[in-house]
C-alpha positions in Angstrom: 11.6 -3.0 -6.5 8.2 -4.4 -5.2 6.1 -6.8 -7.3 2.5 -6.1 -7.9 0.9 -7.8 -5.5 2.7 -5.6 -3.0 1.5 -2.9 -4.7 -1.8 -4.1 -4.6 -2.0 -4.6 -0.7 -0.8 -1.1 -0.1 -3.3 0.2 -2.3 -5.9 -2.1 -0.8 -4.6 -0.8 2.7 -4.7 2.9 2.0 -8.6 2.4 0.5 -9.4 0.6 4.0 -7.4 3.7 5.8 -9.6 6.1 4.0 -12.8 4.3 5.1 -11.9 4.2 8.3 -11.2 7.8 8.4 -14.4 8.5 6.4 -16.2 7.1 9.1 -14.3 8.8 11.9 -15.2 12.0 10.3 -18.8 11.1 10.6 -19.0 10.2 14.2 -17.1 13.4 15.4 -19.6 15.6 12.9 -22.2 13.5 14.6 -20.9 14.0 18.3 -20.6 18.0 17.3 -24.4 18.3 16.0 -25.5 16.5 19.1 -23.3 18.7 21.2 -24.5 22.2 19.5 -28.4 20.4 19.3 -28.3 19.8 23.4 -27.1 23.2 24.1 -30.0 24.7 22.0 -32.2 22.9 23.9 -31.0 23.9 26.8 -31.1 27.7 26.0 -34.9 26.8 24.9 -35.4 25.4 27.9 -34.3 28.3 29.7 -36.2 30.5 27.7 -39.2 28.9 28.5 -40.7 29.2 24.5 -40.6 32.9 23.9 -40.4 34.1 20.7 -36.5 34.7 21.4 -35.7 30.8 21.2 -37.4 30.9 17.3 -34.0 31.2 16.3 -32.6 28.5 17.7 -35.6 26.1 17.0 -34.6 26.9 13.4 -30.6 26.3 13.6 -32.2 22.8 15.1 -33.9 22.2 11.6 -30.9 23.2 9.8 -28.5 21.3 11.9 -30.5 17.9 11.6 -30.7 18.4 8.0 -27.0 19.1 7.7 -26.3 16.3 9.7 -28.7 13.9 7.4 -27.0 15.3 4.2 -23.4 14.9 5.8 -24.1 10.9 7.1 -25.4 10.3 3.8 -21.9 12.1 1.7 -20.3 9.8 4.3 -22.0 6.5 3.8 -21.5 7.4 0.0 -17.9 8.5 0.3 -16.9 5.4 2.4 -18.5 2.7 -0.1 -16.3 4.1 -2.6 -13.4 3.5 -0.7 -14.9 0.1 0.7 -15.7 -0.8 -3.3 -12.3 0.3 -4.6 -10.8 -2.0 -1.8 -12.6 -4.9 -2.8 -11.7 -4.2 -6.6 -7.7 -4.5 -5.2 -8.5 -7.7 -2.9 -10.1 -9.6 -6.0 -7.0 -8.4 -8.1 -4.5 -9.7 -5.1 -6.6 -13.1 -5.0 -6.0 -13.5 -8.7 -2.3 -13.3 -8.5 -1.8 -15.0 -5.3 -4.1 -18.5 -5.1 -5.4 -19.1 -1.8 -5.7 -15.5 -1.0 -9.4 -15.1 -1.5 -10.8 -13.4 1.6 -14.0 -13.8 0.9 -13.7 -17.5 0.9 -12.2 -17.4 4.3 -14.9 -14.7 6.0 -18.1 -16.8 4.5 -18.2 -19.1 7.5 -17.8 -16.3 9.6 -20.3 -13.7 8.3 -23.0 -16.4 7.9 -22.4 -17.2 11.7 -23.1 -13.3 12.3 -26.0 -13.0 9.8 -27.4 -16.2 11.8 -26.7 -14.9 15.2 -28.0 -11.0 14.6 -31.1 -12.1 12.3 -33.1 -9.0 10.5 -31.3 -6.8 12.5 -28.4 -7.5 9.5 -30.8 -5.9 6.8 -30.9 -2.5 8.9 -27.8 -0.4 7.7 -26.0 1.6 10.4 -26.1 4.7 8.3 -30.1 4.9 8.5 -29.9 4.6 12.1 -27.7 7.7 11.9 -30.0 9.6 9.3 -32.6 8.9 11.6 -30.9 10.5 14.6 -30.6 13.7 12.8 -33.6 13.6 11.3 -35.2 13.2 15.2 -33.1 16.4 15.5 -35.2 18.3 12.8 -38.5 17.0 14.4 -38.0 18.4 18.1 -36.6 21.3 15.9 -40.0 21.6 13.7 -42.2 21.0 17.1 -40.5 23.1 18.6 -41.1 26.0 16.5 -44.8 25.1 16.3 -45.0 25.3 20.2 -43.2 29.3 19.8 -45.3 30.0 17.2 -48.4 29.0 18.8 
């Protein structure tokens, strides 16, 4: 029978795998949204801002809003899995002295923080949300131009 540390390590691996899977799902969804948005923009460009394009511009707005909400939800799910993995790591560290990954990784993280400077405060999920917000803004601008 596996000892307690082995069980915790398997739980840790599972949480990390879930976190990676969540990020993969977010990337796939974002790519799909970008593909649909590009097709919509192509359609509107062919129609030359006619009223028939209004439906597509409204879809762009909804698509961008959905992307923002989905990105936020994926970020929340990712954080849950990472926080659970951290808790398993803490328990493993208590059982196996000298196995503190935070202590091992601290110098690497400090070197990275020094290298990237202020960029380290920019949260990646916010960049993805900004991308989806741009889709919303483009949809709004096109809607205004079509109605004007």
